[in-house]
C-alpha positions in Angstrom: 94.8 86.5 87.1 92.1 89.1 86.2 92.4 92.8 86.8 89.7 92.7 89.5 91.5 89.9 91.3 94.8 91.8 91.2 93.1 94.9 92.6 91.5 92.9 95.4 94.9 91.4 96.3 96.5 94.8 96.2 93.9 96.2 98.6 94.3 93.2 101.0 98.1 93.7 100.9 97.7 97.4 101.6 95.7 96.7 104.8 97.8 93.9 106.1 101.0 95.9 106.6 99.5 98.4 109.0 97.6 95.6 110.6 100.9 93.8 111.4 102.4 96.9 112.9 99.2 97.3 115.1 99.5 93.7 116.1 103.1 94.1 117.1 102.3 97.2 119.1 99.6 95.3 121.0 102.0 92.6 122.2 105.1 94.7 122.8 105.8 97.3 125.5 106.2 100.9 124.2 110.0 100.7 124.6 110.3 97.3 122.7 107.9 98.7 120.0 110.1 101.7 119.7 113.2 99.5 119.1 111.2 97.5 116.5 110.2 100.7 114.6 113.9 101.8 114.8 114.9 98.5 113.1 112.2 98.9 110.4 113.4 102.5 109.7 117.0 101.2 109.5 115.9 98.5 107.0 114.5 101.1 104.6 117.8 103.0 104.7 119.8 99.9 104.2 117.8 99.0 101.1 118.4 102.3 99.5 122.1 102.4 100.5 122.8 98.8 99.4 121.0 99.3 96.0 122.5 102.7 95.1 120.0 102.8 92.3 120.8 99.3 91.1 117.3 97.9 91.8 115.7 100.8 89.9 118.2 100.1 87.1 117.3 96.4 87.1 113.6 97.2 86.9 114.2 99.4 83.9 116.7 97.1 82.2 114.7 93.9 82.6 111.4 95.7 81.5 113.1 96.7 78.3 115.1 93.5 77.6 114.5 92.0 74.2 116.1 89.3 72.0 118.5 91.7 70.5 119.7 93.1 73.9 123.5 93.2 74.3 123.3 92.3 78.0 121.6 89.1 79.0 119.0 88.7 81.7 121.2 86.3 83.5 124.1 88.9 83.6 121.8 91.7 84.9 120.4 89.4 87.6 123.6 87.9 88.8 125.4 91.3 88.9 122.5 92.9 90.9 122.3 90.0 93.3 126.0 90.0 94.0 126.4 93.7 94.5 123.2 94.2 96.4 124.0 91.3 98.7 127.5 92.5 99.5 126.2 96.0 100.1 123.4 94.7 102.2 125.7 92.8 104.5 128.0 95.7 104.9 125.3 98.4 105.5 123.3 96.0 107.8 126.4 95.7 110.0 126.6 99.4 110.5 122.8 99.9 110.9 122.6 97.0 113.5 125.2 98.7 115.5 123.4 102.1 115.2 120.1 100.6 116.4 122.0 99.1 119.3 123.5 102.5 120.3 120.4 104.6 119.7 118.2 102.1 121.4 120.1 102.5 124.6 121.9 99.1 124.4 120.1 95.9 123.3 121.0 92.5 124.7 124.8 92.1 124.3 124.8 89.6 121.4 121.5 88.0 120.4 119.5 91.1 119.5 122.2 92.7 117.4 122.6 89.5 115.4 118.8 89.2 115.0 118.7 92.8 113.7 121.5 92.2 111.3 119.8 89.0 109.9 116.5 90.9 109.6 118.2 93.8 107.7 120.1 91.5 105.3 116.9 89.3 104.6 114.9 92.5 103.9 117.5 93.6 101.3 117.3 90.3 99.6 113.5 90.4 99.6 113.6 93.8 97.9 115.8 92.3 95.1 113.5 89.3 94.5 110.4 91.4 94.5 111.9 93.7 91.9 112.6 90.7 89.7 108.9 89.7 89.9 107.9 93.3 89.1 110.2 93.3 86.1 108.6 90.0 84.8 105.2 91.7 84.9 104.0 89.6 87.9 102.5 92.4 89.9 99.7 90.2 91.2 102.2 87.7 92.4 104.1 90.5 94.0 101.1 91.7 96.0 100.1 88.1 96.9 103.5 87.3 98.3 103.9 90.6 100.3 100.4 90.2 101.8 101.2 86.5 102.6 104.3 87.6 104.5 102.3 90.0 106.6 99.5 87.5 107.2 102.1 84.9 108.4 103.3 87.3 111.0 99.8 88.2 112.1 98.9 84.5 112.4 101.9 83.8 114.5 101.3 86.7 116.9 97.7 85.7 117.3 98.7 82.2 118.5 99.4 81.6 122.2 103.0 80.7 121.5 104.6 83.1 124.0 103.3 84.5 127.1 105.2 87.7 126.6 106.7 89.1 123.4 109.8 91.2 123.3 111.7 93.0 120.6 114.0 90.1 119.6 111.0 87.8 119.2 109.3 89.9 116.5 112.5 90.5 114.7 113.1 86.8 114.5 109.5 86.4 113.3 110.0 89.0 110.5 113.3 87.5 109.5 111.7 84.0 109.2 108.9 85.5 107.1 111.5 87.1 104.9 113.3 83.8 104.3 110.0 82.1 103.4 109.2 84.9 101.0 112.6 84.6 99.4 112.1 80.9 98.9 108.8 81.4 97.2 110.2 84.2 95.0 113.1 81.8 93.8 110.6 79.0 93.1 108.1 81.2 91.3 110.3 83.5 89.3 111.8 82.7 85.9 115.2 81.0 86.1 117.6 82.6 83.5 121.1 81.1 83.1 123.2 83.0 85.6 126.4 84.2 84.2 129.3 86.1 85.8 128.7 89.4 87.5 130.1 92.4 85.7 131.3 95.7 87.2 130.5 97.4 83.9 126.9 96.2 84.1 126.7 97.2 87.7 127.9 100.7 86.8 125.3 100.9 84.0 122.5 99.8 86.3 123.4 102.4 88.9 123.5 105.2 86.3 120.0 104.2 85.1 118.5 104.2 88.6 120.4 106.3 91.0 118.3 109.5 90.5 115.0 107.8 91.3 116.6 105.7 94.1 117.9 108.9 95.7 114.5 110.6 95.3 112.7 107.6 96.8 115.2 107.5 99.6 114.7 111.2 100.4 110.9 110.8 100.2 111.1 108.0 102.7 113.5 110.1 104.8 111.1 113.1 104.6 108.2 110.9 105.8 110.2 109.5 108.7 112.6 112.2 109.6 110.6 113.3 112.7 111.1 109.8 114.2 114.7 109.6 113.1 115.4 112.9 114.9 113.4 112.0 118.0 114.8 108.5 118.6 118.3 109.7 119.9 116.7 112.5 122.0 113.9 110.9 123.8 113.6 107.6 125.6 112.5 104.5 123.8 109.2 104.5 125.7 108.2 108.0 124.4 109.6 107.1 121.0 107.5 103.9 120.9 104.4 105.8 121.9 104.9 108.5 119.3 105.6 105.9 116.6 102.5 103.9 117.5 100.2 106.8 116.7 102.4 107.8 113.8 101.8 104.5 112.1 98.5 105.9 110.7 100.8 107.7 108.2 101.5 104.2 106.9 98.1 104.2 105.3 98.7 106.8 102.7 102.2 105.4 102.0 100.9 101.9 101.4 97.8 103.2 99.4 100.1 105.5 97.4 102.5 102.7 96.5 99.8 100.6 95.0 98.3 103.5 93.2 101.7 104.3 91.7 102.0 100.7 90.5 98.6 101.1 88.7 99.1 104.7 87.3 102.9 105.2 86.5 103.0 103.2 83.3 99.8 104.7 82.2 101.1 108.2 82.7 104.4 107.5 80.9 102.3 106.6 77.8 100.3 109.8 78.1 103.3 112.1 78.2 103.3 112.5 74.4 99.6 113.5 74.6 98.1 116.7 75.9 99.7 118.3 78.9 96.4 118.4 80.8 96.0 114.6 80.4 99.2 114.0 82.4 98.4 116.5 85.1 94.8 115.1 85.3 96.1 111.6 85.9 98.3 112.8 88.8 95.3 114.8 90.3 93.1 111.8 89.9 95.6 109.5 91.6 96.0 112.0 94.4 92.2 112.3 94.8 91.7 108.5 95.0 94.5 108.1 97.5 93.2 111.1 99.6 89.6 109.8 99.7 90.7 106.3 100.7 92.9 107.7 103.4 90.2 109.9 104.8 87.8 107.0 105.1 90.5 105.0 107.0 91.5 108.0 109.2 87.9 108.8 110.1 87.2 105.2 111.1 90.4 105.1 113.1 89.5 108.3 115.0 85.9 107.3 115.8 87.0 104.0 117.4 90.5 104.8 118.6 89.9 105.8 122.2 87.8 102.8 123.0 90.0 100.4 121.1 93.2 101.6 122.7 91.7 101.6 126.2 90.6 98.0 125.8 93.4 96.4 123.8 96.4 98.7 124.2 96.2 100.6 127.5 100.0 101.3 127.5 99.3 103.9 124.8 96.2 105.5 126.1 97.8 108.5 127.8 99.0 110.0 124.5 95.9 109.4 122.4 95.9 113.1 121.4 98.7 112.3 119.0 96.2 110.6 116.6 94.7 113.9 115.4 97.8 115.6 114.1 99.1 112.4 112.6 95.7 111.9 110.8 96.1 115.4 109.3 99.6 114.5 108.2 98.3 111.3 106.6 95.7 113.2 104.5 98.4 115.6 103.3 100.7 112.7 102.4 97.8 110.8 100.6 97.0 113.8 98.3 100.7 114.1 97.3 100.9 111.6 94.4 102.9 113.9 92.1 106.0 111.6 92.1 104.3 109.6 89.3 104.1 112.8 87.1 107.8 113.5 87.7 108.7 109.9 86.8 106.6 110.0 83.7 108.1 113.3 82.5 111.7 112.2 83.4 111.9 115.1 85.9 113.6 113.1 88.7 115.8 115.9 89.8 112.9 118.2 90.5 111.4 115.5 92.7 114.8 114.9 94.3 115.2 118.6 95.3 111.6 118.8 96.7 112.3 115.7 98.9 115.7 117.0 100.1 114.3 120.4 101.1 111.3 118.7 102.7 113.6 116.4 104.8 115.9 119.2 105.8 113.1 121.5 106.8 111.2 118.8 108.8 114.5 117.8 110.5 115.2 121.4 111.5 111.6 122.0 112.8 111.5 118.8 114.9 115.0 119.4 116.3 114.2 122.9 117.3 110.8 121.7 118.8 112.5 119.0 120.9 115.3 121.4 121.9 112.6 123.8 123.3 110.9 121.0 125.1 107.7 120.9 123.0 105.4 118.1 123.9 105.0 115.1 121.6 101.6 116.2 120.3 103.2 119.6 119.4 106.0 117.8 117.5 103.3 115.8 115.6 101.4 119.0 114.6 104.7 120.5 113.3 105.3 117.4 111.3 101.8 117.6 109.8 102.4 121.3 108.8 105.6 120.2 107.1 103.7 117.6 105.2 101.2 120.2 104.0 103.9 122.5 102.8 105.5 119.6 100.9 102.2 119.0 99.2 101.9 122.6 98.1 105.6 122.7 96.8 105.0 119.4 94.9 101.8 120.7 93.3 103.5 123.9 92.2 106.5 122.0 90.8 104.2 119.6 88.9 102.3 122.5 87.3 105.6 124.1 86.2 106.9 120.8 84.7 103.7 120.2 82.8 103.7 123.7 81.4 107.2 123.1 80.0 106.3 119.9 78.1 
């Protein structure tokens, strides 16, 4: 597949994920949508916890495997699959129970089981997608992830149910995950699986734990406002807040694809001039920022009319869109993670994300405690995103000067 085709597929995939969330918001009540967002947030946490850095280690190990390697590809894959699956099942049980408790009590049995199945299948999807990435099949990776979102969109558009509820969309996502796993198994290379090894598992964790933890804290920093709000406000308010907050998905998705395109290139440039590495990070941030600004402007121009016609249940809080748009632009410009990865400065990145998450959590908790309205909370979140951008830029400049 050519480079232009791969870029086109990546762009389509980047747009389908927010589109799917928008479609779910249109068919769910604010409270059910809040429950769904809670389940999605839980799935991200479960992936990081179940992996414990192993998936990052697998990506590195398989990308550097050669004929003289002491550990076979089969051993690496079977070890990762076993440990990630066991961890995924265990952490998914805890997370499903927490979603049940924070959500104010789901249906006694069915919805908890659905959430558990969704979480486990999401963990397995993350494993198989890493295998595709390690095999250099990025185009196939983008194609499958976009197909998963397209499948969900197509089903929601069909007149299958007269009324959608939380459990229905969770089952739909789980089904899409199972289909995606099946395709990954069929399309990926099939090494000879050998026995799992605790020694290999420990080696993979050592290789990947730093960046797994930094990625987890970055995800936490970007979603900490909702994680803090969820137990303190009702699911209806939380669902409305999350609906407008989904515009922050745009820079996250765009940033993920830009990182796929630029990270390897930056690693190769580390040995060159310092300015080349910093220029690459600034260029990636500028591209991400401009793309996000275009999407944000389009969203703000048409938001009021679109929401009033298609999603009137959210129209009373349309003022939330502006602060979240500002936050999205700050997040889009912050593409310095690639520079930290390329210069092997993962601990610097980790500390930035930890401090950002702690500061945002403290600000949102204090704001909710003093009864600040949702739009005020959103503005505080946007300010925290801006401060994180400034801190990341300063740290990146310091790291580059020390090369």
